[in-house]
N, C-alpha and C positions, 0 to 999 in steps of 0.2 A: 179252449179246453173246458169241458164241463166238469162239474164237481164229481159226477159219477166216474168219468174217465180218470180224473185226478186220483181218486181213491183206489180205483182198480189198478191203475198203473203202479202205484206205490205199495199197495197192500195185497197184491195177487201173488200167490195164494197167501193167506187163507180167506180173504174177504169174500171171494166168490162162493164159499161154502158156509159163511157165517150165518147161524140160524136167525139172528135178529137183524139181518142186513137191511130189510125194508125200514124198520124202526130207526136204525142208525142213519140211513139216508134221509128219512123224514126229519129227524132232529137236526141234521146238518143243514138241510134246505131251509128250515124254519129259524135258523140262528140259535138253536138250543144246544149246540154241541161245539165245544172248543177242540180244535185239532192242532196239536203241537207236533212239529216235525224238526228233526235236526238236518234234514236234507234241503238243499236249495230248491226253490219252487220250479226251476227249469230242468231239473234232473228227472229223467223218465224212469230210472230204476234205482234201487237202493245200491249204494256202494259199500264196500267192506268197512271203510272208515266210518261211515254214517251208522251202519249196523252196530259196530262196536261201541260207538258213542251212545246210541240209543239204549243198548243193553246195559251199559255202565250207569246211565242216568236212572234206569229202572231199578238197578241194584241199590243205588244210593237212596232211593225213595222207599226201599223195603226194610222191614224189621228183621227179616230172616229170608235167606235165599236158598232155594232148593235147586240143585243141579243133579239130575239123575245119573248122567255119565258124561264123560268128556275125554275123547281120545287125545293123546299128545299131538300138538300141532293144530288142533281145531280152534276156532274162535271161542268156543265155550271154555276150552282149557285155558286159553289166555285170560279170559274173564275170571275164571276160578283163581288163577294165580294172583291177579290184581285184588280180588276180594280178600284172600288170605293176607296179602301184604298190607291192605288197608284196614285189617282187623274188623271186617264186616262179617256178621254171623252167617255162616253157610254150612249146609249139610248135604249129604248124598245118600245113596242106597248102601245098605250093608250087603254088598254083593260084589263078586269078582269083576263085573262089568265096570265098576267104578274104581278099580285098583289105582289108576293114575291119580284120581282125586284123593284117595286115601294116602298116597305117597306125599301129597302136598300138605297132609295134616288135617284134611277135611274129614270130620267124623261121619260114619255111616250108620244109618238107622233102618229098622225094618218096621213093618206095620204095627207091631206090638210095642216097640220102644219109641216111635216117633211122637206119640201123643204127649209124653212128658216134655219133650223138647218144645213142641208147639205151644203147649200151655205155659211153659216158662217164658215164652216170647210174648205172652199176653192173650193168646187165643182162648176163647171160651167154647165149650162143647154145648151144642144145643141139639135137640132131637127128641128122644123119648122122654127125657126129664121134663118136668113142668117148667116152662119158660116164665121168668119173672115178668109180671105185667108192667108195662111202661105207660106212663101218662102221655098219650099221644094228642092231647088237646093243643092245638096251635091255630093261628090265623093264617090262612092262605091268601097272599096278595095276588092280584091279577098279574098275569105274565105280560111283561113289556119287552119287546124285541130289543136287543142291545143297540145302543147308539154307536154308529160306525164313526170312529174318529181315530186319528193317529195318536198313539200314546207314547211312542218311543222315538219317532222320527223314522227316517228311511234306513232300511237294512239293506246293505249291498253285499251280495254273495260273490265271491271271487273263486273261479274254478282254479284247480291246480294248474301250475305252469302259466298263469295269467297274471299280469301286473294290474294293480289297482288303478 
């Protein structure tokens, strides 16, 4: 299996339409990109369990989670319920399309009110205002490809209904 086929098997779509795809592949081939996956390497497609685990990890790494809508019974709705239970900041649209999320207690915002929420979470607005100058003087060290070595030992993946 090639790296290209690995990425396309696991991330299709949207990787086939990713605007920076060539740069992404270049970095991967040159050892400049770390790819973390919750899927065992021999699985050819994403499974529901892995998708849910990946989404949950992404939420745990976020300061604030935006869910535009989530119909009851969907994976997104399940994730939204877990976010509320875990007390992770989450918001949605101020629109009837998100009524199931509102019923979970997730607040809705519109384009005029969301700014204050995002700023409270620590985001800074840049754009038309003058951006504060930053001292960008630093020393760039030559790139060294990462040393390939085992850092954790062997990881053995066990498929469902299979004994170790």
